[in-house]
VMD Tcl script that draws the C-alpha trace (Angstrom):
set ca {
  {67.07 -68.44 43.81}
  {65.31 -71.75 43.59}
  {66.97 -75.01 42.58}
  {65.97 -74.82 38.91}
  {68.78 -75.83 36.61}
  {68.11 -72.79 34.41}
  {66.70 -69.31 35.10}
  {65.87 -66.92 32.24}
  {65.61 -63.17 32.83}
  {64.56 -60.59 30.19}
  {65.04 -56.86 30.80}
  {63.60 -54.30 28.36}
  {63.87 -50.52 28.31}
  {65.03 -47.50 26.36}
  {68.62 -46.58 25.60}
  {70.18 -44.57 28.43}
  {68.18 -46.22 31.23}
  {71.07 -48.43 32.35}
  {69.73 -51.70 30.96}
  {73.21 -52.95 30.06}
  {74.65 -51.93 33.44}
  {71.76 -53.50 35.37}
  {72.11 -56.74 33.42}
  {75.88 -56.91 33.93}
  {75.49 -56.28 37.67}
  {72.75 -58.91 37.97}
  {74.86 -61.40 36.02}
  {77.90 -60.76 38.22}
  {75.85 -61.20 41.38}
  {74.22 -64.42 40.13}
  {77.58 -65.80 39.08}
  {79.20 -65.10 42.44}
  {76.39 -66.40 44.67}
  {75.34 -69.43 42.62}
  {78.56 -70.52 40.84}
  {76.49 -71.19 37.70}
  {77.14 -70.45 34.04}
  {75.89 -67.02 32.95}
  {74.97 -65.81 29.46}
  {74.09 -62.22 28.60}
  {72.94 -61.08 25.17}
  {71.60 -57.73 23.97}
  {69.24 -56.78 21.17}
  {69.20 -53.13 20.08}
  {66.74 -51.05 18.12}
  {68.14 -49.32 15.03}
  {67.69 -45.87 16.61}
  {70.87 -44.02 17.54}
  {69.48 -42.64 20.81}
  {66.50 -43.61 22.91}
  {65.84 -46.81 21.00}
  {64.62 -50.00 22.61}
  {67.14 -52.37 24.17}
  {66.45 -55.93 25.30}
  {68.81 -57.84 27.54}
  {68.58 -61.59 28.04}
  {70.31 -63.09 31.06}
  {70.45 -66.85 31.53}
  {71.78 -68.63 34.61}
  {72.29 -72.38 34.30}
  {73.96 -75.23 36.16}
  {74.98 -76.63 32.74}
  {76.77 -75.01 29.82}
  {74.41 -72.71 27.92}
  {73.91 -73.77 24.31}
  {70.92 -71.62 23.29}
  {71.07 -67.97 24.40}
  {67.63 -67.17 22.94}
  {64.87 -66.64 25.53}
  {61.44 -67.62 24.25}
  {59.77 -67.48 27.69}
  {61.34 -65.62 30.61}
  {61.07 -66.70 34.24}
  {61.57 -63.07 35.27}
  {60.53 -60.15 33.06}
  {61.43 -56.52 33.85}
  {60.22 -53.66 31.67}
  {61.60 -50.22 32.53}
  {59.36 -48.30 30.11}
  {56.53 -48.95 27.74}
  {57.85 -50.05 24.35}
  {56.29 -49.43 20.96}
}
mol new
graphics top color blue
foreach p $ca { graphics top sphere $p radius 0.5 }
foreach p [lrange $ca 0 end-1] q [lrange $ca 1 end] { graphics top cylinder $p $q radius 0.2 }
display resetview
């Protein structure tokens, strides 16, 4: 990772694709190799199965006040979303 004080990552996909697991693993790795603060938030579609899920992961050298990502540094989309 570069020396930015904050890195914002957004991951989007459908339920069942492992979005939550991938985000938790990425957050754990970032935390262990950078010793920075990590924030993970999820936003779910109202559908019971197969709905859209968005995961926001923020890594920062300072305490994270705002967990909302308006512009991601890294954007991963597992499937096309409606």
